[in-house]
C-alpha positions in Angstrom: -76.6 -153.0 -79.0 -73.3 -151.6 -80.2 -73.8 -153.2 -83.6 -77.2 -151.5 -83.9 -75.7 -148.1 -83.0 -72.9 -148.6 -85.6 -75.5 -149.5 -88.3 -77.6 -146.4 -87.4 -74.3 -144.3 -87.8 -73.7 -146.0 -91.2 -77.3 -145.1 -92.3 -76.7 -141.6 -91.1 -73.5 -141.3 -93.2 -75.3 -142.7 -96.2 -78.2 -140.3 -95.8 -75.8 -137.3 -95.6 -73.8 -138.6 -98.6 -77.0 -138.9 -100.6 -77.9 -135.3 -99.6 -74.5 -134.2 -100.8 -74.5 -136.1 -104.1 -78.1 -136.0 -105.3 -79.4 -132.5 -106.2 -83.0 -133.2 -105.1 -82.2 -134.3 -101.6 -81.5 -131.7 -98.9 -80.6 -132.1 -95.2 -80.9 -128.9 -93.2 -79.3 -129.9 -89.9 -77.4 -132.8 -88.3 -80.4 -133.5 -86.1 -82.7 -133.7 -89.1 -80.2 -136.1 -90.8 -80.0 -138.2 -87.7 -83.8 -138.3 -87.4 -84.1 -139.3 -91.0 -81.5 -142.0 -90.7 -83.1 -143.5 -87.5 -86.6 -143.4 -89.0 -85.3 -144.8 -92.3 -83.6 -147.7 -90.5 -86.8 -148.4 -88.5 -89.0 -148.3 -91.6 -86.5 -150.6 -93.4 -86.7 -153.1 -90.5 -90.4 -153.1 -90.0 -92.3 -152.0 -93.1 -89.9 -152.9 -95.9 -90.2 -156.7 -95.4 -94.0 -156.5 -95.6 -93.8 -154.4 -98.8 -91.4 -156.9 -100.3 -93.7 -159.8 -99.4 -96.8 -158.0 -100.9 -94.9 -157.1 -104.1 -93.1 -160.4 -104.8 -94.8 -160.7 -108.3 -93.5 -157.2 -109.3 -90.1 -157.9 -107.9 -89.8 -161.1 -109.9 -91.2 -159.5 -113.0 -88.7 -156.7 -112.9 -85.8 -159.0 -111.8 -85.4 -157.2 -108.5 -85.5 -153.6 -109.7 -88.8 -152.9 -108.0 -87.0 -153.1 -104.7 -85.3 -149.8 -105.5 -88.8 -148.3 -106.1 -89.9 -149.5 -102.7 -86.7 -148.0 -101.1 -87.4 -144.7 -102.9 -91.0 -144.6 -101.6 -89.8 -145.2 -98.1 -87.3 -142.4 -98.5 -90.1 -140.1 -99.6 -92.1 -141.2 -96.6 -89.2 -140.3 -94.4 -88.9 -136.9 -96.0 -92.6 -136.3 -95.4 -92.3 -137.2 -91.7 -89.0 -135.5 -90.8 -88.9 -131.8 -90.8 -85.5 -130.5 -92.2 -85.1 -133.5 -94.6 -86.3 -132.8 -98.1 -86.7 -135.0 -101.2 -88.0 -133.2 -104.3 -89.7 -135.8 -106.4 -89.6 -139.5 -107.2 -86.4 -139.5 -109.2 -84.4 -137.8 -106.5 -85.8 -140.4 -104.1 -84.9 -143.2 -106.5 -81.3 -142.1 -106.9 -81.0 -141.3 -103.2 -82.2 -144.8 -102.4 -79.6 -146.2 -104.8 -76.8 -144.1 -103.1 -78.0 -145.0 -99.6 -78.2 -148.7 -100.5 -74.7 -148.8 -102.0 -73.0 -146.9 -99.2 -74.8 -148.8 -96.5 -74.0 -152.2 -98.1 -70.3 -151.3 -98.5 -69.9 -150.0 -95.0 -72.0 -152.8 -93.4 -69.6 -155.3 -94.9 -67.0 -154.1 -92.4 -69.2 -154.5 -89.3 -69.8 -157.8 -87.6 -73.1 -158.8 -85.9 -71.5 -157.9 -82.5 -70.6 -154.4 -83.6 -66.9 -154.9 -84.3 -65.2 -153.5 -87.3 -63.8 -156.3 -89.4 -61.4 -156.4 -92.3 -61.6 -159.7 -94.2 -58.5 -160.5 -96.2 -58.0 -163.4 -98.5 -54.9 -165.4 -97.8 -52.8 -166.7 -100.6 -53.4 -170.4 -101.4 -49.9 -171.2 -102.5 -47.7 -173.1 -100.1 -45.0 -171.2 -98.3 -41.6 -171.2 -99.9 -38.8 -173.0 -98.1 -35.4 -171.3 -98.4 -32.5 -173.6 -97.8 
């Protein structure tokens, strides 16, 4: 449960960052941003896999770029459903989906499935030096 709440918070941060960076996306209030993030996360969990399955030929034909179009359409759907969250046009939704995907991916790399923050470091492969 804690991991789910952290992932909602990550999506919330990504939505607000997209609203700050992309000129065509506007978030009126914190509540509207939170509602948009929760609805976007739910749509991504429920509807996006179905849309991916139906559009496999287009995804393969465009070498995966059509997935960004699907994410943009879901972002526009969220803007249509949530009052106080606005997306003005497809290209704003497209670039907003790119920003949200990048931010969410980077931040989710630091969260484990149990909801703990993790920092993965790569240890050196050379043997320890022995000083006599």
